[in-house]
N, C-alpha and C positions, 0 to 999 in steps of 0.2 A: 670705437671698438677696432676699426681697421688700423688705426695708428698703433694701438696696443699690440696688434698681431704682428706688425712689422718691426717691433722693437727687437734689438739683439737679445740673444738668450743669456748674455752675461758671461763672466769668466767660467762658470761651471759648464755652460753649454759649449764653449770653445774648447775646454779641456776634454770633454766627452767626445767631441768630434775629432779632435786630434788623436786620441787613443783609438777611436774606431778606424781611422785611416791607417794607423800603424798596424793594428791587428789584421786588417784586410791585406795589407802588403805582405805580412808574414805568411798568411794563408796562401796567397798566390805564389809566393816564392817557394814554399814547401811543395805545393801541388805541381809546379813546373818541374822541379827537380825530381819529384817522385813519379812523374808521368810515364817514363819508359818502363817502369817496373810493373810486372804483372803479378796477379795474385798467386799465392802458393810459393813453395820453395823451388828454386831453379838451380839445377846442378850445372856448374861451369866445367866444360870439357875441353881438353886440348884437342887440336885438330887431328893429330895422329891417333888419339884415342877414339875420336869420332869415326875415322876411316875404319879402324879395327872393328868397332861395333857394327858399322854398316856391312862389312864383309862377313861378320858372324851372324847377320840377320837379326841383331838386337834392336834395330831402329824401326819404329812403326811409321812415323810420318815426320816430314821436315818442312819448315817454312823458310824460304830463302829471301832475304831482303838485302840486295846488294851483296856485301861481303859478310853480313850478319846472318847467322844461321841459328834457328830455334826449332825445337821439335819435341817429340815424345818417344820414349823407349817402349819396347814391348812390355816392360814391367810397369808401365804407367808413369814413370818419373819424367819430369820436364827437364830439359837441358838446353844449353846455349853454347855456341862456339863462334869462332871467327875464321872465315876462309881466307887463305892467302892468295886467292885468285886461281884455284885449281881448275884447269879446263876439262879434266876427266871426271869431275864430280858427278855430273848428270848421268854418264854411262854407268858409274858404280851404283848409283841409286836405282837405276832401271834394272841392272843386273841383279840386285838384291831384292827387288820387289818392294822398294820403299815408296810409299805414297808421298809425293812432294808437290809443292807449288812455289813459284818464284815471282817476286815483285821487285820493281826497281827501288832503290834506296830513297826514302822520303826525306826531303830536305826540310828542316825546321823553318817555320814562317819567320818573316822579318820581326813581327811583334814578339814572338817567343824569344828570338835571339836578343832583342833589345831588353826584354824583361830579365832574361837570365844574366846579362852582362851589366845592366845599369841599375836594376832594382836594388841590389845591396847598397849601392852608393846613395840612391834616393832614400832608402830606409834610414841610413845613418844620418843623412842631411836633415831628414824630418825630425828625428829624435833630437838632434842638436838644436834645431830651431825651437822646438817645444821647450827644451831645457832653458834656452836663453830667454824665451818669453817669460818663463816663470821667474827667472833671476831678475828680470827687468820689470817685474810686476809693479804697477804704479806709474811707470813712465808713460805707458800708453802708446809707445812708438815701435813696439815689436822688437825683434831680436837685434836690430841694428840701431836701437834707440839710446845707446849709451850717452851720446852727446846732446840729446834732446832735453829741453827744460821740463822739470816736473811741476812747474807752477800751475796751480789750479785757478781757473777763471770762475769767480763767483757770480752767478746770475740768478740766484734764488730770489723769488718774490715773496714766499711765505716763510714766516718764522724769522724774518730778518731782524737784526738788532739796530736800533737807532739811538740818537743822543738822549732820548727820553729814558732809555734803559741804563744810562751812565749817570752815576751820582757820586758825590763826595770828592770829586777831583775837578772842581770847576775851572781852575786855572789851566790845566792841561786840556780840558775840553774846549775852552775858548780858543786856544792856539790852533787846535786842529779844526775847529769850525771855520776858521779863516781860510784854511786850505780848501775846504769844501765850498766856501763862498766863491773863491777864485775859480774853481772848476765850473761852477754854475754861471758866473758872470765875470770872465776875465777882463772885459773892457773897463770895468769900474776901477781896476788897479792899474792896468796898462796905460790909461790916459794920463796918469801922474808919473809915469816912468817906473812904476813898481814891477818887480818880477816875482813870480811865484817861487818859493823855496824849492830847490831840487830834491831835498831830502829832509826828513824829520826823524830824529832818533828819540824813541821813548825809553827813558831810563827810570827804573824803579825797582823796589824789592819784589820778590816773588809774590804773586797774588794780589797786587795792587790794581790790576785792571788794564794792563798794557794791551793785551790781545783783545779785550773787550772794546777798548777804544778803537782799535783797528777795524773790528767788525762793525762798529757804529759808523765809522767813516764809509765803509762799503755800503751800508744801508742808506746813508744820507746823500752820497755824492751822485748817484745815478750815472756813474761812468764805469767802464770795465775795471774790475778789481782782481788783480792776480795775487795769490798768496802762496808762499813757499817757506820752508824751514831752512836755516843755515846749513844743517847737516845734509840736506838733499843735494848740495853741490859737490860734496867731497866723496870721491870714490878711490878705490885702490889703484886705478890706472891714472897715470899722470896726464893731464890735459883734458880729462873728461869734465871736471868742474868748470874750467874756463869755457869749454864748448857749451855747457849748459847755460852759463851766464850770457854768452852771445846769443843763444837761441831764445832765451827769455826776453832779452831786450828786442830781438827781432819781432817776436810775437807782440810785445807791448807797443812797438812803433806802428804796427798795423791797426791797433785799437786806440791810439792816442786821440784825445787826452785820456789817460788812465792812471791807476795807482798800482804800485807793486809793494806788497807787504812782506818783509823778510823777518820771520820770527827767530829769536835766538841767534842773532847775527854774530855773536862772539864765537860761534863754532867755526866760522870761516874768516872773521875779521880780526884775528889776534895779531899782536906785534909780529912783524916779519923779522926773522933772524934772531928771535929771542930764545929759541930753543924749546919753546912751549909746544906741546903736541908732537914732540919728536922731530921737529924741524922738517915737517912734511912739505916736500916741493910741490905736491899737488895742491895743498891748501894755499901756499903762497902764490902759485900761478892763478888760482881761482880768485884770490883777493886782488891781484894785479889787474886781472881782466875786469873785475867789478869796479875798480877805481877808474879805469879807462872809460868804461861804458857810462859811468856817472858824470864824469867831467873830463873828456878827452878832446881830440880833434873834431870828432863827429858829435855835434850837440844833439842830445836826445830831448827835443822840445816836447812838452806836454806829458812827460813821464815823471811822476813824483814817486820817490822811494820813501817808504815808511818802514823803519826797522825797530825792533824791540830787543832789549837786553837788560839783565840785572847785574852785568859785570862791565861797566864802561871803562874800568881801569885797565883792562887787557886789550882794548881795541887799538888798532894802529892809528897813529896821529894823522896819517894821510887820509884816513877815512872820515875823520872828524872835522877837517878843515872846511871853511866856507866854500861853497861851490859844490860840495858833495852833500854832507849833512849840515845844512845851514842852521838848523834849529835842533837844540837838545831840549826836549820836553820832559821835565822831571815829573814823574807820577808818584807822589808821596803817599805815605799811609794817611788815611783820613783822620781829621780831627773829630770832635764830638758831634758837630753839626753834620759833617760828612757821613759819619757812621749812622746817624739817625736816618739820613736820606737813603743810604745803601740798604739798611734794614727794611725800610718801607718798600723798596723795590723788590727785595726777595720775599717779603711777606705777602705780596699780591696773590701768589698762588697757594697760600696757606690759609685755611679757615681759622680765624683767630677768635679767642674768647674775649669778652668785653674788658677783662682786667689787664690785657696786654698793653704795655706802654713802651713804644719804640725808644722814647727819650731815656727812660730808665735803663733799658738794656744798653743803649749807646753809652751812657755815662759809666757803666760798669765794664766797658770793654776797651779801655785805652790801649793803643798799640795794635789793635786788630786790623788786619787788611781786609779788603773786600772779599777775598776767598775765605778768610777766617769767619767772617760774618755770614756768608752763604752756608758754610758748614755748620755754624751754630743754629741757623734756622732749620736746616735739614735734620740735625740731631734732635731738636725739639719736636719736629713733626714725627720722627720715628718713635720717640718716647711716648708721645700721645697715642700713636697707633698701637704700640705694645699694650697700653692700658685700655684699649678699645674705646677711646674718647672720640667724639665727633669734632671737637674744637681743640686747638692748641692753646693752652693757658700759660699764664706767667710762671706757674710752678714748673712746667716743662722747660721753659726757657732758662730758669735758674738752674735746674738740674743739668740741662745740656751744657750750660756755661761752666759749671763745676767740672763736668766730665772732660770738656775740651781743654780746660786750663790745668787741671790737676790729675786727670785720669779717673778711671772708674773706681767706685767704692770697693774696698777689699773686705767685705763683711765675712768672708770665709777665713780671714786671718785670725788666728787664735792668739790673744795677748793675755798674759797673766794679770792678776789684779795689781801687782806692784808696778808692772809696766804701764798699765792704764793710768794708775795714780800719778806716776812720774810724768807721763805725757800731759795729763790734765794740769798739773802744777807748772810744767814748762810753758804750755800755751797760755795759761792764766798769767804767768809772769810777763810774757810779751804784751798781753792785753792791758794789764794794769798800768804798765809803764807808758803805753801808748795813750791811755786815757788821761794821764797826768802830765804828759808833755804837750804844751800848748801848740808847738809847731808841727806835731805829728798829724798825719791824715786820720780821719774818722775811721773807727772800726766798722767793718761790714759784717764779718762773721768770724766766729771761733768754733773750731770743731776738733774732736779727737778721733773722728772716724778715719781710718787709713784710706788714703787715695794715692794711687801710683806708688811712688817710693816713700811717701811721707806718712808718718804715723799720726800727725796732727797738723793743724794749720790755723794761723790767725791772719785774716785777710783785711787789709786796710784799703780804702778807696779814696783817691784824690777827688776833691769837689769839682775840679776842672782839669783839663789837659794842662800839663806843666812842661815848659820848654827850657826853663832854667831853675836852679835850686839855690837857695840861700844857705848861709853858714848855719843859722839856727836850726833849719830843717835837717841839715846833715847831722848835726850833733844830736838832734832828737832821734833820728833813725839809728844812730850808733847806740844810744841808750836803749831803744826798743829791741834792737838785735841782741843785746846782752841780757835782756830781761829773762829769757828762758834759762840761761846758764845760772844767773844769780838766784832765781827761784829754786832751782835744784839744790844749790849750796845752802840756802837758808832753811829749807824744809828737810832735806835728807842728809845734810852734812857734807863736809869737804870730801870724804872718801867715797861717797856714793854718787858723785857727779858722773853722768853718763856721756857717751859720745854723741848724743843727739844734737848738740849745739855746733857740730863741725861746720855745717854750711852757714850758720849764723856768724861764726868766727871768720870764715872766709869772706863773707859779705862785708863785715866791719873792717877787715884788714884791707880789702880792695878799695873801699870807700876812703879810708884814711890815707892810703898811698896816693890816690888820685888827688886828694886835698893838698897833700904836701908837694908832689912832684909835677902836677899839671895845673892846678888852679891857684897856686900861690897863697894858700891859707895857713902857712906856718909862720909864726912870729919870728922864729930864729932865722929861717932861710929867706923870708920875705917873698915878694911877688916875683918869683923866678920859676921858669919852666925847666924841669930837670928830667923830663921823660919825653921821648919822641911819640908822635901820633901814630907812626907806622906800627902795625902789629904783625907778628909772624905766627904762623900756625905750626905747632909742634905737638905731635901725637894727638891731633884732634882738638887741641886747646889753643886759644889765642894768648900770646905772650907779648906784653908791651916791652918794647926795647928802651932801656934806660940809657941816657946819654953818658958818655964817659965823664966821670966826676972823680975828684980826689978821694983818697981813703977817708980823710977827715970829714968831707961832705957826705959821703955815704954813711958814715957813722951817725952824723947828725940826722940824716933822713930816717934811719932806723929808729933813732931815739924819738923823733917827732911822731912817727907812725905809732909807736908803742904808747906814747903819751896821750895821743888823741883817742886811741882805743880804750885805754885804761880810764880816761875821764868819762867816757860813755859807760864803762863798767861801774865806776863809783856812783855815777848819777842813777843808774838802774838800781844799785844796791840801796841807796838812800831812799828812793821812792818806794821800793818794796818793803823796806824795813818800817817806814812810816805808815804804810797802808797794808800791814800784814793781815788784818782781818778781812779786807777786801780780797786779798789773794786766796785765803782759805774759802771764802764764800763762793768766789767764781770757780775755783777748782772743783768744789763739791757739786756745784750746778752742772759743770761739764761732765762729771762722772755720772750724773743722773740723767741729763738730757742729751748728752753727746754733741749736740750742735746748738749754738745760741747766736742769734742775730745781734747786731750792734744795739738796737733799741732794747732788746731783752736784757743785754748786759747792763745797760744804764738803769733800767727799771730794777734789776736785781740788786745792784749796788746802792740804789736809792731806798732800799727797804720795801719796795712794792712787790717783789717776787716775780715769778714768771707765770704769765697767764697761759698755761698750757696743761693739758692732762698729764698727770704724772706717768712717767715711763714712756711717753709718746716719743716717736722718732721722726715726727714731721719736720720737714726742712723749712726754715723761714723763707718766705717768698719775698720778691722785690716789692710786691704790693704792700707788705707790712713793714719792710725795712726802708724802702725808698731809695735803696742803693744796690749796687751789684758788685761782684768780685772783679779784681783786676787780673790780667792775664798772667799765666806762668810763662816766663821766658827762660832762655838758657842761662842768663845771668840776671839776678834780682836787680831790677832797676831802682834808682832812688825814688822814694815815695812808695815803693812796694812793701809788702809785708815782710818781716824777717823770715828767713828760710825755715821750713818746718823741721821739727824734730824727726830724726830717723833717716834723713837723707844721707 
């Protein structure tokens, strides 16, 4: 209890005390300046006027203090005047019968003089210090703490993160575990002449667990761990960032061996002289100081720098050379095994129903990062709470997955019967072609319930994570993508084709272009690369730069792209024409049930019907389908479902 009483009151207490001091100073200043003034209205008289009133007998009493004269007239009014040193004043007062008293002039005390002369400056200085402290909030160094480091020393013992909390990125974890082992037992490495890396750069997409890895190192190393963001170095004043770097390393030297973690290092480590960031001299000076501290004349032994970024391409080459960041640890998106482990970590704090299978959810979330999976588990828990359930079941995970990937259901959206019918046949066309294409991924779900910007969706799920794609699968995806457009033409006629296939056409065109210009899958052009890997961003869209080719070659490229797309179109038309009855059957079932799982579609087309109450809107769960949906990305990846109608 005594220790708690001695704790500082915190920022609110300091602010309150500062305002109290300022208010007290203002009160004292006002009281000092107002002290000579007496109560009531005082008439200021000229000395000649005062003599006249004395001679006329209009003055009752007078108080003389040096050369200051104050008194009262016979009318009761108070007055004051200043005597020029008249030696006959006393005789005039006696002759007129004025009651008077005289006192020597009181000199102000030294304290009062100091307050009157210095207090305004002290008041201004106090306000300036208070404002600067507020501006430097977080530095913890007061008004003169511009150049002090903002690195925080982690010493928490409770709630710390360890390597047991890190899953799905085993290779990155192993490399960083070696750094922790060196800090615990450096002799095991130094005996063979090995030196600990001075720096490790964590590179990966947002949400893959770079900061989590750093926190795990802090929890495992049992050495001082300083953490700071790259943006904390840069200020509007030139030289402040460099001063903060120096101060950070000075603090680290006192605590060596230790670890410094710099998050988002690209904020300060960009290419020098590249014009990025406005060519800020402050940023470049900060980077120069960081380079010197990491590997300069003064060796900082026992200090390990760990930094994280998702933009390694913008970092200065001097920062990445051996001796500074000796290791670049890639933190990739997890595969299916990694996703399962990550899900199990996040599911520890969630009460799960017996039907929840982490493997099934992991299989249905290819491309998800660790942050995406954490969000998925959280959304499922929130949905179960809304339904007042005690346990989070597989149905909630399926619904949460659909919401994360495709958006919330738009049940308030009013669609005409004709629009619903066209959407049903559009999605049925995708599904029928996918079922009859041997190289296509299995269908997970077909729905005509609007979600996000889509009026409907056919979701296909790869049976495993795919890292390369074969020619037959690409042609199958082209046929599936054309299935919706072809179904509209067959059922409603040429003139009634809608704009719903716009994203399908874009997907097919982009895939065909990549096959021709990047992967050498054109018989006429052969295995030649005709497009650069570099992409430029224009108006928010990535645009692949095509190499300079002759006009004749460009025409061949266009012809080959069109030929590949049209072959997919003709393949889809052939399959839907041959299986016209299945198209009608599936479209009518979608109009009735709105959502069908992959197993239900197979049962329906096999003549077994759908084992579900008529008119029910229950969603198929992963427990019944055995599969899950694939994620919605900005660009439909190969193996993904064709883009939905209405996008």
